[in-house]
N, C-alpha and C positions, 0 to 999 in steps of 0.2 A: 804442179804448181801454175796456177796460170800470171802475168805478168801485163796489165792495167798500161794504157796511155792514154794515161788522162786528160791532159791538153790538150789529142788527137782528136779524141771522145770531146772534148766541151768542145773543138773548132766543126767536128761534122753533126753534132746537137743540133737538133730541127728549132728552130722556132717558129710560136703556132700563126700568129702571126707579129708584125713588127714593133708590139709594142707590146708586147710578154715577151720576156726568158725565152732564151734554149738552153732543153735541156734534153739533158737522157741519163735513163738505165744506164748503169758500165757492168752489172754485178744483182745479185736475185739471190738470198737460200730466206730459208727459215732463222737462219740465225741473221742474216744484215741487210739492205740496202745499199747500195750507196753510187747515190745520186749525183749527178757532174752541170751545173750549171754556167751556165754564159749571160753574164750579165753585162745589155752594151747602158751605155752613161746617164746617168738620168732615170737607170728601169730596176724595177723593186720590186720581190716578195713579199705582199700582204703579209703585216701579224698573224702565224697560224694560231693549232697547237698541235702538238702529236702525241697518242699513247708509250711513242717508248724514245728511248731516250732520241736525245740529236745535237750529230759532229757538225760542225759546220769549220772546214779549213781548207784556208783566201790560196788556191794555186796560184793566182797573178792578175795583176793591177788592186789597185787598195778601194774600198766598198766600206760598208758602213754593216752591224747586226742588230739586231736592235734585240729589248727581252721587254719586258712590261711596266719598266719603270723608269728608261733608258739608253746608251746606246753609244758600242763600241768601232773603232777602231776597224780595220780589218789592214794588216800587211798582207804578202807573202811569205807560207811558212806557218801564219800564225791559226788559232786554231780556235774555236769556244762550241761551248757546250752549254746545250738546255736540260735538264728534268725534265722526262713525263711532265706530261699535257701542263711544261709551261707558257706561256709567249713566246714564240718567237719569229725571225723576220733578217727580210736582208736588203739593203740596197747598194747598187753601187753612184756613183758621185762624177769626178769627171772622165771615171778610161771608161775601160770594160773588166768588167770584172767576174774570175775565175775562178767557183768555191765549189765543194767536193760534201754533197752534205751524206754523211754515216750514220742512217738510222739501225736503232739493234732498243733490242729486238724486230725482225722488220716485221714493221705494220700488219694485223689481221696473223700472225701466223702461231702463236703460245695460244692462241684462247678464238674458240669458235663462234664466240655469246664474244657481239660489240657492250661495251659498255656507254655507260650511261655520255661517258665526257668525249669520248670516244663521237658518237651520234651529235653533239654538240659543237664537237671538232670538228668537223665534218659539213656541218651546214655553214658553218660559220665563215671555211673557203672557200666554198660553194657560192655565198654568197657577198666574200671578201671578191672572185674573179684571180683567184689565189689555184693553184691548181693541189690538193692531194696521192705526195708520195707516199 
């Protein structure tokens, strides 16, 4: 058994620069990847796609999860689920937002050949400035 302190991981997560959210992979296996995001007020992760199911759970703060056509408010304890290849992103508004992203299955874990959708999604993420996780 392993216990993860998500709030501590978020506090310790490095930010590539002041304009980008801090992130840290807190668990990585063939079945799932867990990534903590710490977004400062006004920061966002641009909409992008994943070949996996992405579940975002708000740990602290308030913010928004974006889909292809709309966005929903997130408060601590709330979770939003995005299906494979569904457009998704997130943003903090007036306060810091800490999210736990659960990505299942782990990207690249189930296939040695990337699908066309995955290749396009990676290109879109690269062009948007978001990091693929």
